[in-house]
C-alpha positions in Angstrom: -0.1 0.0 0.0 1.4 3.4 -1.0 0.6 6.2 1.5 1.6 9.6 0.1 2.0 11.8 3.1 2.4 15.0 1.3 2.0 16.1 -2.4 5.2 16.4 -4.3 6.8 19.7 -4.0 9.8 20.9 -5.8 11.6 23.8 -3.9 14.0 24.2 -6.8 13.3 27.7 -8.4 10.3 28.0 -6.2 9.4 31.5 -5.4 8.9 31.0 -1.7 10.5 32.3 1.3 13.1 30.3 3.5 10.5 30.5 6.2 8.1 28.8 4.1 10.5 26.2 3.0 11.4 25.6 6.6 7.7 25.0 7.4 7.5 22.7 4.5 10.5 20.6 5.8 9.1 20.7 9.2 5.9 19.4 8.0 7.7 16.4 6.3 9.7 15.6 9.4 6.5 15.8 11.6 4.6 13.5 9.3 7.5 11.0 9.3 7.6 11.1 13.1 3.9 10.3 13.4 4.0 7.6 10.9 6.9 6.1 12.8 5.1 6.3 16.1 2.1 4.5 14.5 4.6 1.7 13.3 4.5 2.6 9.7 7.6 2.5 7.6 8.7 5.9 6.3 11.1 6.9 3.5 12.4 10.1 2.2 13.9 10.4 -1.2 16.0 13.5 -1.9 17.5 13.9 -5.5 20.7 16.2 -5.9 20.2 18.4 -8.9 23.5 20.3 -8.4 24.8 19.8 -11.9 21.5 18.9 -13.5 21.4 21.8 -16.0 24.5 20.1 -17.7 22.6 16.9 -18.1 19.6 18.0 -20.3 19.5 16.1 -23.5 18.4 18.4 -26.2 16.6 15.8 -28.4 14.7 14.4 -25.4 13.7 18.0 -24.2 12.4 18.6 -27.9 10.3 15.5 -27.7 9.0 16.4 -24.2 8.1 19.9 -25.5 6.3 18.5 -28.4 4.5 15.4 -27.1 3.9 16.5 -23.4 3.4 20.1 -23.8 2.1 20.5 -27.2 4.7 22.9 -28.6 4.9 22.5 -32.5 6.2 24.2 -35.7 7.8 27.5 -35.3 7.8 27.5 -31.6 9.5 24.2 -31.3 12.1 25.3 -33.9 12.8 28.5 -31.8 13.5 26.4 -28.8 15.8 24.2 -31.0 17.6 27.0 -32.3 18.1 28.5 -28.8 19.7 25.3 -27.6 21.6 24.1 -30.5 24.9 25.6 -32.0 26.4 26.6 -28.6 30.0 26.4 -27.7 32.5 27.6 -25.2 36.1 28.0 -24.5 38.3 29.2 -21.8 40.7 32.1 -22.1 43.3 32.5 -19.3 46.1 35.0 -19.8 47.6 34.3 -23.2 46.3 30.8 -23.4 43.0 29.6 -25.1 41.5 26.2 -24.7 40.0 24.3 -27.6 36.5 25.1 -28.4 33.9 22.6 -26.9 30.6 22.2 -28.8 27.8 21.7 -26.3 25.4 18.8 -27.1 23.4 18.8 -23.8 22.5 21.2 -21.2 20.3 24.3 -20.9 21.9 27.9 -20.6 22.6 28.8 -17.1 22.1 32.3 -15.9 19.3 32.8 -18.5 15.6 33.2 -17.8 14.5 30.2 -20.0 17.2 27.7 -18.5 15.5 27.0 -15.2 12.1 26.8 -16.9 13.4 24.4 -19.5 14.8 22.2 -16.8 11.5 22.1 -15.0 9.7 21.1 -18.2 12.5 18.4 -18.8 12.1 16.9 -15.4 8.3 17.5 -15.2 7.4 13.6 -15.1 10.2 12.7 -12.7 8.0 12.4 -9.8 5.9 9.8 -11.6 8.9 7.7 -12.3 10.3 7.7 -8.7 
């Protein structure tokens, strides 16, 4: 029997104060203690998304935008052009590294980056 104590909540990029986040975590902790006191087994799954922006597969993201979110035609091609053709290199003093072509990841420091990542991982809660 699956007993979901709380709805899934992603605090990543959530526009809520630290006080509200603390209350959410306290609520989870409280519910787990109550369940334990009642002889129930409790589990908490925490996922580390520290470098997650760097792991977004462009083709999979395009498929999700199209199939799950109904983005087609010009809008889908706009997203594709936004992600493809990116590269980087490091310049330090008089030295320059080789150019690396980026085949996955969403741009960090952009407005769209976090939103694209949220859409990319939208069904993750269903898989866990």
